[in-house]
N, C-alpha and C positions, 0 to 999 in steps of 0.2 A: 295239830288240833285233833287228829283222830285217836291219839293215845288216851288211855284211861286217865281221868283226873286224879291227882293226889288227894289225900284226906284234907289238906289245908285248902286246896282250890275248891273241893266239894263244899266245904263249910262256907266259903266266900259266896258260892253260887246260891246258897240257901238264903242269902240276904237279898230281898227283892230289889232294892235300889242298885246293888252291885250287879245283879243279874241283868237288869234293864240296860245298864251302861255297857255291859259286855255285848249284849245283843246289838245295841246301836253301833258299837265299834265294828262288830262283824259285818253288819249291813253296809256300813260306810266302806269297808274294805272291798266288799263284793262289788259295789257300784263303781269303785275306782278301777277295778281290774277289767280292762278291755271294754269298758262301757256297757257291758251287758251282764245281767245276772238272772238266775233262775228264781222265779216266784214260787215259794212253797205254798201249795194250795191242794188240799186233799181232794178237791173236786176237779182238778186239772186233768181232764181226759182219762180218768181212771187210774192214774199212777197211785200205787199203794205205798211206796216208800220213796221219800224225797231227800235229796241232798243237794246243796248248791252245785251248779255246774256252770262252766264257762264256755261261751261260744267263740270259736275261732273265725266265724263268719257273720256278716250282717245279713241274716236271712230275710229280714224285713225289706231291705234294699233289693235283694235278689227277687223277692216276691213282687214288688212293685214293677221291676223291670221285666219279669217273666210274663206279666199281663200286658205291659206296654207293647211288647213285641207284636201282639196280635193287631195293633193299629197299623203296623208296617206291612201287614199281609192283606189289608182290606182291599176289596175290589168294589167298584161302584162310586156313588157320589158321597164324598167324605163330609162328615158333620163339622159344624163350627167348633166342636169340642176336640177335634183331632189334635193330638199332642205331637206326633211325629210329623212335623210340618213339611219335611222334604218330600213326602208323598202327596200326590194330587189325585183328582178324579180319574177313573179309568173304567173301561168296559161298560160304558153307558148305553150301548146298544145290545148288550148280551141278551140272547134269546130271540132277537128279532128275526133271525134266520128261520125260526120255527114258529114265529108269530106268538111268542110268549115272553113274559117279563122275567128275565133271569139276571137282572142287575143286582149286584151285591155279593155277599159271601166272601170267601177267602181264597187267595192263592195258596196252594198247599205248602210250597217250599220256595225255591229260588227262581222258578219260572212263572209264566203268566197264564197257566191253565187252571181252570177250576174243576177239580176232581171231586165228585160227590161222595165217594166211598171214604177216603181219609177225612174229608171235611165233616162228615157225620160222626165218625169216631172221635175226632177232635172235640166236637160238640158234646158228645156223651161224657168224655173224660173231664172236660171243663165243668160240666154240670155235676158230675160225681165229686169233683174236688170241692165245689161249693156246698153240696149236700152234706159231706162229711166234715169239712173244716171251714165253711163259710162263716160260721159263727165266731171264728177267731180272727177274721180278716180285717175287721174294723173299717178303716177308711178305704181299703182296697176292694171291699165287697161290691160297691157300685161299679167299679171298673171291671171286675170279673163278670158281673151280670151283663154289662154292656158288651163284653167280648162274646158271651153266649148268645145274646140277642142278635148281634150282627150275623151270627150263623143261622139261628132259628128263623129269622125273618126271611132269609134266603131259602131255607129248607121248606118253609111254607109255600113259597113261590114254586119250588121244584116239584111239589106234591099237590098242586092246586087241582089237577085233573084226576078223577078216580082211575085206579088201576094203571097209572102212569107215573113214572118218576124221571125227571130230567137229571141225568147223572154226570154230565160233563159239558163244559163249555170250552171250546178251543181244541185245535188239532195239535196234540202233543208233539208229533213228529215234525210238523211244520214250525211249531213254536221253538223247538230245540235247534232249528237251523238258523235262528236269529239270536242276537243278544241285544235286547232292547227293553227300555223302560216300559212298565205296564201302561203308562200314560201315552206312549208312542205306538204301542203294538198295532201292527197292521196285518198280522197273520190271520188266517181264517178263524172265525169264532163259530165254528160248527157246533151244533147242539146235538147231543146224543141222549137217548132215553131207553128205559126198560118198560115193557108193557105186557099184556096177556100173551102176545105172539112171540116176544123175546124177553122172557122173565129174568129177574135178578133178585132172588131171595136174599142174597148176601147184602147187597147195597140197600135193599128195601128193609131188611131186618135191622140193619144198623141205623137207618134213618128213623125207623120206629123207635128204637132205643134212645136215639138222640132227642127226639121230640118228647118222649115220655119222661126222660131224666130231666130235661129242661123244664117240663111242666111243674116239677117239684121245686125247682129253683124259684119260680115266679108265683107259687101258690098263694103266698101271703101278700107279696108286694103288688101283684097284678093278677087278681083272680080270673078276670075275663080272658087275658092272654094265656094263662095257664090252662084254662078249659079248652081253648082253641087248640093248643098244642097237644093235649091228651086225646082230644077227638080225632085229630089228624093222625096221631100215632096209632090209634086203634084201626083206622081205615087202611093205613099203610101196612100194618102188620098182617091184616087179613089178606091183602094182596100178596105179601111175601109168602104167606103160608099156603094160599090157594094155588098160586101159579109158581111152582117150584122149579128152580134151576139156577145155576151160577151165571152172573152177568157177563162173565168172561167168555161164555159160549157165543152169545150173539154179538158181543162188542170186542172180541179178541183183538181185532186189528187196531182198535182205538185205545183200549185200556191196558193192553199188554205190550211190553213187559213192565209198564209203570206201576199199575195197581191191579194186577191179575188177582183173582180170588183163588189163591193157591190152596187154602185150607177147606175149600168148599163153602156151602151156605148153611150147613147144620148148626155151626157155632153161633151164627147171627140169629137164627130162629130161637135158639135157647136164650141167648142174650137179650133179644127183643122181648120175649115173653117174660123174662125175669124183671126187666125194667117196667113193663106194663103191669105186672102184678104189684110191684112196689108203688107205682103211681096210682093205680086204681083200687087196689085191695080186692079186686074182683076174683072170686074163687074159680071162675072159668080159667084164668091163667095159671092158677095153682094146679088145677086138674090137668091142664095142658102140659105143664112141666112134669108132673108125676107120670103121665102116660108116655110122654115123648122124650123125657130127659135122657134116658140111656141110648136110644136110637139116635139122638142128636149129639151124642159124644160126651155126656156129662162125666163119665168115668174114665175117659182116655187119659193117658199119661203124658200128654204134651205139656210143656211148661214154658212156652213162649207166648207172651201177651202183647199184642200190638194191633195195628190197623187191620191186619188180615185175620188173625186167629183170636177169638173172644172167649174160648172155652174157660180159660183160667179166670178171667174176669167174672164170668157167669157163676162159677163155683164160689168165688169169694163173696159175691153179692148175695147169692142164695144161702150161703152159710150164715149171713147176718140174720136172715129171717129165722133160722133155727137158733142161733146163739143169743140174739137180742130180743126178737119177738117170740121166742120159745115155740116156734112152729115145728112140732115134732115130726111131721111128715117129711120134712126136708133134712132129717138127721144125716142122711148119707152125704150131703154136701159139705159137712164138717170134715169128713174123711177125704173127700175129693180135694178140698182146699188144703188140708194138711199134706197131701201128697205133693202138691205144688210147693208148699213151704219147705218141705224136706228136700226138694230138688235144688233149692237155692242156698241152703245152709252150708257154709264151708265146713268140711270135715264130717258132716253127717253121713251115715252109712248109705243113704239113698241120694246123696247129692250128685247132680249131673250137670252142674253149671260151672263153666270156666271163669276164672278170675285172672286178670293180668298180675304181673309181679307187683305192680303198684297198688293192686287191690280193687280194680274196676271190674264189675260184672261184664262178661264179654260173651255176646251171643253170635254176632257176625260182623264182618268188616264193613258192611254197607250200613251207615246210619245206626251204629250200635247204641248211641246214647238214647234212642227211643225206648230201648228195652231197659236201660238203666232207670229212666224216669218212671216208666210204667210199673216196673217191679218194685221200686221204692214206694210208690203210692200204695200198691196192693199190700205191702208189708205193714205200712202204717195203718191202713184201714183195718186189716185183719187183726193187728195188735189191739186196736180199739174195740173190736167185737169180742175178742178173747177176754179182754179185761172186764168188759161188761158182764160176761158170763162166768168170770172167774175160772177160765179154762187155760190149758197150755197145749202145746203140740208135742207129740212123742214121735221122734224119728229113729226108729229101731233101737230104742234104749237111750237115745240122746234126748234129754228134755229141753225143749225150746220154749222160753217164756216170751210174753209180749215185749218185755224190755229188750230181749235179744233181737227181736224183729226190728224194734225201733233203732237199736244200735247199728244194725246192718244197713238199714235205710239211710240213717244219718251219715254213715261212712261213704255211701255211694254219692249222696248229695254233696258232701264235703269234697270228695274227689272232683266232682264236676265243677265246683266253685274254686278249686285251686290247690287242694291238698293232694298233689300228685307229683310224680318225678320231675315234670317240667315246670312245676309251680305256676301253671297256667290255668286261668279260668276258661271254661269252655262256653261261658255265657258272655256274649258281646256286651261290653260296657260295664261289666262287673269286675272289680279288682284292678290291680295295677297292670296286669298282663293278660290279654285275651286275643282271640283271632282277629286279625286286621284285614284279611283278604278272603272273606267268606264268598261262597258260590251263590250269589244272589244278584239278579240283574239290577233291581232298583237301588240296591245299596252300592253297587260297584260302578254305576254310571252317574255322571253329573246330574244333579237335580234340575227340575224345570226352572227353579229360582235362579240357579247359576248358569244354566245353559238352556234358554227358552227354545232354541231351534231344535227341530226334530233330529234325533240320531237314528240313522237308517239301520235296517236289519243287520247288515254285515259290518257296518262301520263300528257297531258296538263291540265287536270282537277285539278291537284295538285296546279297549279298556279291560276286557275280560283277560287278555294275555299280559296286561301290565303288571309290573312287580310292585307298583305303588299300593298303599293301603286304600281300602274303599273310602270314597269321599263322604258317604252318608252312613252314619253309625246306626245300624239296626239294633237299637238297644233291647236287650233281653233275649235276643236270638241265641238258642243253644244249637251248636253245630253237631254233626255226626260223631265227632270225637276221635280220640286216638286209636291206634291199632293195637293188636294183641301184645305188642312190646312197649306200650305206653308212649309211642312216638306219634307226633303230629306235625306235618310239614307246613301248615298254614299256607296252602296252595289253592288259589281260586279254581283251578281246573280240576282239582280233586273233589268231585261232588260227594264221593262216599264219606269223606271225613269232614269236608268244609261246608256242606250245605245244611242250613237250618230247616226245620219243618214244624208245622203247627202241632203235630201229634207228639213231638218231643216235649214241647212246652206244656201241653194241656194237663197231663198228670203231675208235672212238676209244681204247678200252681198249688195243688192241695198239699203236697209234701212240704213246700216252703212255708205255707201258712201254719202247718202244725209245728214245724221247727222254730219258726219265729215266735210263736206263742210259748212254746216250751222253755225258751230261753229269755222270756220276759221282754221281748222286743216289740210285742203287740199288746 
């Protein structure tokens, strides 16, 4: 069909009746192929040139499951709308040790501790996913908003007292000595906080970012809640900026090595200010960014974006203000963002990112898939901004277009969903082959429904060491993923590769919404 038409076929297509028949036949063929087709639409997220494309994956199904996963991570009293029914209420007295209400929120991964630092980052990225691509989510948008609100309701509790943030519930070391369902846990639910005397600008800056980003999500649907979130974000950011220091200093025994602030707190201050500027439009935050941006690391050449280091995310977000809102004073952030983009482009002269032989972006052996999903989201978001401004990226003579960024992101998501040497989906419940023995207590132990009696702390390890598949399917969970050689053992004891986490899924939600829309599935 790509060949030039002969003179006879050209004359046929000049006949309107024949032309309509040809188009109808083509559309019919597109719909029959794999069930999905690309809707040609000049206004579809800035695409300038369209041609039919075919999806090898059901991105809509993956989107649904990626959001459903968060219900499996819920702590607190579960609502009647709970869809993962093998989970039950848990942590109903959380906070009582400090005479505060800290019921709710999320368990970060496969254990039963509530870590505020990664929970706040998860909230920010879920919110950014909805801000950029929520308009495409259709029936999944309410579910995405519910996932965000489950987190923000908790973060509001954790920040209820001025100049104080409750940043953790549970003793991670004691928790890891047991293998028990969250519904059964009897390990200490100690409460840990940062305040004036023991500051935590990193966790406070991220919490401010989460509340500010979420305020944008609820601005139209729940204005009162949105205003509450942004007011709290302002107060929390002032605390983060006024009482500076990494939370790992005062809470090292508690948060390390689990969620130490290895990158310091400067990135969270820049990130928090960027989100507050976006949420409030207040020039005070623009001035703050202009004055402090460089000292907070805006121009550094780090290229890893995740729960610890937010520099890259801040650069991409602030570049939007320049590219889309035409805010000339933030011109430098286009260059800062471009430096990150060039670092991940395979073959570009400034590329510094490893890829496996199978094509997976590879940052580190522990929980690598978090960097795959966060980078994929940033590529798609930046492609959107570049398209809006009719710009490209120049990587030392290599021209990188928005479509190239989308292609790289799609390849990463496709690998995650099964286009890899093992032909395995790394999302539980998606596709014909996926991890069966994930490192997750609630998933690996019999549910309350099938085993009402309490499973004691050490008794649970019999299930942990079992070679049987997990009895409860944690639908939508994305695990840490394969190693540098594209190998995956599907071993429950291998937490580096087999443990899911909320911050893997959060940016993936946005990426899947974009891809599902692009291929006419939404």
